[in-house]
Residue, then its C-alpha position, 0 to 999 in steps of 0.5 A: p104887556d102882550h099889547s104894549i107894542y101897539a101903544l107906540p104907533v098912536l103917538y105918531n098919527k101924522l107928523f112926529t119929531s124928537t124933543q129937538p126936531y131940528g139940527d145944523l142940517v136936516i133929514g126928511g123921512i116918509f113912511s107909511f105906518h098904517t095900511y089902507i085898503l081902498f073901497t071906492s072912494i073911501f080909505h079905511r084903516t086896517s092895521i098897523n105896520f110895524r115894519e115901517f114904524k121900525f124904519a122911522q125909529v132907525v132913522m132917529f137911532a142912526i141920526n142920534e148915533i151920528n151926532k155923538n160920533t166925534n169923526l163923523l160930522p164933528n160939531v154938526k148936528l143933525g136933525y130929522k122930520i118924518y111923515d107918516n103917511c099913506g096913499t100916494v096923495d098924502i105921500l106927495r103932500a108930505a114930500l112937498a112939505l119937506v121940500s117947502g117948509l120953513k123953520e119955527e124960529v126965525n132970528e136975525d142969523n137965519c131969517n132967510k134961512s129955508g127949512t127945506v130938508h137936505a135929503i129925503l129918505g123914502h118911500s117904501g113902495s115904488r109907486p109913491t116914490i115915483a110920484f114924488a121923486q120926479i117933482v122933488g128932483r126939480f128942486h134938486i133935493p136927494v131922495i134915497s129909498h130903502f125899498a123902491t126897487c122899480a127899474c124905471l127909477s133908474n132912468r137919470k133923465e127922469y129921476p135925477t136925484f133918486f138913490r137907493t140902497i136896495p138893488s134895481d128889480y132889473y137885477q132881481s128880475r135876472a136872478l129870478a130868471k136864473l133861479f127858474k132855469h136852475f130848477g128847470w121850470t120852463w113853463i110858469g105863470a106870472l102875476a103882477v100888482e098893477n102899479e110901475y113896481g109890478l108892471n116894470g118888474i114883472a116885464a123885466f123878468i119876462q124878458a130875462a126868462q125868455e133869454y133862459g128859454v122859459c115860457i110864460e102860460y099866462s101873465e095877469v096883473f090885479s090890485s088889492s083895491y080890485r073888485p072881488d070879481r076880478l080876483q075870482r077871475i085870476i083865481e080861474i086862470i090858476k085853477h085851470a092852468t097847466s103850469k105849477v109854479i107861479m111868479a108873483f111880482m107884487s106886494h104883501r097885500e096882493i099876495k095875502l089876498l091871493a092866498k086867502e082866496l086859493f085857500r078857500q077853494n082848496i087849490t094846492g100843489l103850486q109852487w110860489v116864487g116872490s119878489d122881494a116886497w113880500i117874500t120876507d114880510d112879517s105879516l104873512t103868518d097872521s094871514e088866512g091861507h098863509s100855509l099855502l105860501v110855505g115853501s116859496l122861494g124869493f131873493t131878498v137883501s142881504k142880512a146884516k146886524i146893527p149894534g145898540l138897535e135893540e136897546h133903543l127899540r126897548q126903550l121907547h115908551p109913551s112917556q117920551f112924548p108928553d104932548s101926545q095922546k095918552p091911549c095907554s096906561g103909562f105902564e106898558s114896556l117893551q123890555t120884555v116883549e118878543s115880537k118882529f119889531t124888537d127882533v134885530s137878529e136878521l135885518t135886511f130892509t131895516n139895514n138898508v134904511y140905516k145905510s141910507v142915513y150914513a150915506v147922507a152923513h158922508a156926503l155931508d162929511n166930505l162936503i164940509k171937510c172939502e179942501e179949497g181947490k179940490g172941490p167938486f165944483s167949478n174952478g175946484i171950489c167948495a161949498d159954503t158950509k154955513h149955507i149948505q144946499p141940497w143940490q150940493v149934497l146931491q154932487y157928493l152923494n154921487t161920489v159917497n164911498f164908505t164901509t160899514e161896521e159890518g164890513e159892507r161897502v156902500y156906494f151908487d153907481s152912475n144911475g143912483d143904484s146900489p151893488a146887486r147882492y141878494e140872498l135866495v131865501n126859502l119860506q119855513m115854518t118855525n117851531k114857534g108857528t111863524m113863517e121865516g125866510v131861511t137862506i139857502g143861496i146867494y146871487d151877486a151881479s158883480l161876479p162872473e155870470i158863472h159864478q153869480f148864483i150859488l146855492n148852498n147845502i141847505p135842505v129846501v122846503w118846497g110848496n105844499g110839502l112837497t119833498k122834491v123839486p116840482v116839475s113844471v114843463c109844458s112838454e116832457t124832455c125829447l129823448q135821444g133818437t127823437r126831435k122837437v116839433l113845436q105845437k102849432g099856435k103854442p110857445i116854443c116850450c110846447y112841443n111834440c117828440i118825434p122819432c128820427p126816420a131811417g138813416e138819421i139820428s138825434n144823440l141829443t135830448d131835446a134836439i131840434n134837428y136830426i143829423t145824417h151820417n154827413d154832418i158828423e164830420g163837421k160835429k166832431t170838431e164842435n164836441p170833440e168830448s163825444l168822440e171815442f177812439l183809442a188814443y196815445d194819451e190815455i191809459l190803455g193807449t199808453l200801455i199798449a204803446f209801451f209793450a209795442l215799444l218794448g217788443v222792438c227793443l228786445t227784438m233789436i237785442t236779440i239781432l245784436v246777440f245773434y250778429a255778434h255771435k253769427e259764426t258760433p254753431i247755435v247760430r249757424a246750425n239752422n239757417s242763420e239767414l231765415s233767423f235774421l229775416l224772422l226777427f226783422s219780421l217781428t220788429l215790423c209785427f211789433l211796429c205795425s201794432l202802433t198803427f192801430i193807435g190814434r184817431p182813424t184816417e183813411w190812410s192808417c185804416m188801409l195801413r194798419h190791416t195790410a201791414f198787420g197781414i203782410t208782416f205776419v205772413l212774413c214772420i210765419s213764412c220764415v218760421l216755416g222755412k225753419t221747421i222744414v229745414v229741421l225736418m229736412a236736415f234730419r231726413a238727410t242724416l238718414p243713409g242714402s238721403n239726398m233731400m237737403k239739395w231740394f231745400g237749400p238756401a235758395q229754395q228757403r228764400l223762394s218759399v218765403l217770397c212766395f208765401t208772402f207774395i200771396q198775402v200781398l196779392i190779397c191785400t191789394l185786391w182788397l185795397t183796390i176793390n173795397p178798402p177799409f175807411p174810417f167810419n163813425n159808429m153812432l148806433l153802439h152808444k147814444d151819448r157818444i160817436i165811436l170812430e173806427c176803421n170799416f173793413g170796407s170788404a169783410v171778405g178781404f179782411w178774413a181772407v187776409l186773417g184766414y191766410i195766416g191761420l192757414l200757415a200757422i196751422l201748417c207750421f204747428v203740424l210740421a213742428f209738432l212732427g219734429r218734436k222728438l228730434p235730438d234735444n241739443f238740436n230740437e228747435a222744432k219744439f220751440i217752434t211748436f210751443s210758439m205756434l201753439i201760443f199763436c194759434a190759441v191767441w188768434i182763436t180766442f181772438i175771433p169771439s173777443y173781437v166780435s163782442s167787444p165795444g168801441k175802442f176795446t175792439v181795436a185794443v183786442e186786435i192789438f193784444a192779439i198782435l203782441a201776444s203772438s208776437y211776444g210768443m215767437l220771440l220768446c219761445i224761439f229765440l230766448p233758449k238760444c240767447y240764454v245758451i249764447l250768453f250764459r252757457p257758452e261751453q253748450n255752444t260748441k259743434k260737438h255738444i250740438m251734435g253729440k247726441m244725433s249719432n246716439h239717437d235713434i231717428s225714426y219717422 
């Protein structure tokens, strides 16, 4: 029973047919059940190709299935002629036999009826298909291949009657190029079989690969018919190459020869990527050195299932063909045999054969069911269904469009090609010790380019048992701070990494050119994601803007409360004019913090620091004036004191003006000599540019800040001296608290500002502005607003001055 499978192909040595070989319409087929190797001028049969034998059986199965279908070609019987030929010459002879054959039985009804088939299915190879398709095309007979992928066959001028249910190598080549790009393999070797399939396929692949930045270290061709020394030359090239990934556009015969010789010479560490002609070939497991091919990647057509096919294959028996030779006992059976021949769990190219038969059947069905006046021929006429010609079938094949039971849509484009959809397979060893193509992704050329190649979340087995993606590059990636310099006489993938000179940078990996500071302005608009600054539309910027506007609102509410109660003692007690001016300056302090948010510009950089400096000096000048007024007021209550006449309202206004004028003068000098300007900081981070404001003159910035600090310290000292004044009138105590907060904030600001990176430097400065502003607003005005709104009984002159007469004032 283990050898039952080998009894079948003997029945079909050259020509085989069913017991009823002909029908009303005949489909021809050419397959190669036997594999031969050519030595000089002699053919030697080496093995039986069960995949080809299975293809022929699928034709028979599909035709029998169609003949039983009452909806497809009703009252019409299909027949078939199938040839088993190997070698281009014999295949061409078989094709001519299908074109010119006569029916064996001739009568009055069909004495002029030719036995020419209406379509030819096959061949599996591109080279023999090219040979006979061009000749058969002159007779206008359709040729439908399930496996011939050469892109050259899409040339309608050379092959006007050729169709295929497998995608062209043009799409396979582009899919393979995307595969190399995805895994970062930019330095590879390329091998091809020396025929039209290999030469055209590898040429299309190299062109597509170069478009994706992949370089070819070597590109060689050879054939299984080459002398051993030619094969050794290929082995030596592979051995001494630096690339570790090889693209092999060849058949199973060539890849088995390569694997065998590489295995014998113990050459390992290679990652193979194969074309569809060998990547899922069942015979690879039986070859010597097949372990080197484990982990190979390649694209193959989508898998499908054909209901009923397994039963058909298992029922095959030599007794079904009594006219054939009987080299077997007659007791052989396939019912219990488990082999690749009877395995129909995942059909790929076999399904293409099945679709080819049904494509012809649907074309014939459309031809027979044609309605007069709607036909495809001149004046809308239909074909004569009693004398159907191959050229008429050809016309209907161009427009055939149907969906299989599996839901797959079948149609041909203007070049006779099928839709390009592949499965990416990874050759892995099974528990049975055989190699199996495991699907790890898909490629669909009908989708948008960014969605064409999709990988599944399935573990990948890499060549030679590697646990991670192999690396195959000519030169390592140039890091940021360097640029690529091509190596003389080598492809663009080979380069040296040269450090950037002073004053220039490269903020990208594998940069070709340096970027100077003058170039950054143009780069900003090209890549806005790499720019960083504190913006309103981010959370931090939004929160800061919210608290700034909240401070403005609270200040305005305070102004309204004070204005509504401006005649009350608590408002008038300590120069209400300075109070309103202080509230106005606090409003400006809150608003100036908003100038620090947003993309820095020349005007915003000058405005933010000068506005901050002037408004804060104005604010502290008012607080200082109020502090002096408090101290003067209580000094004036001492006997014989006339100090208040030296610091009346006019002197208070003048002091605020003088203090503020000094800051205005400092800011004017700063803006005149060396003003702040927008700056692109490219040194802090390698992956992004920090947009910030450069001080221009650091002396100017620290002079502004130092002057504010000087006034704040002076104000704090004076307020501290007045902290023991009568509680009912003790504004100095609240001023002391506000200045304590102010000084604490700005003292901690300095180290925080220096150490904060990027946009957080700006955030720290804004925080200091808001914190000190809130400190003055709440410490100075909140107690007064509380008395005005919730303790009106305390807002009287008697209450305010009540403790003054009983309080011992001394300094």
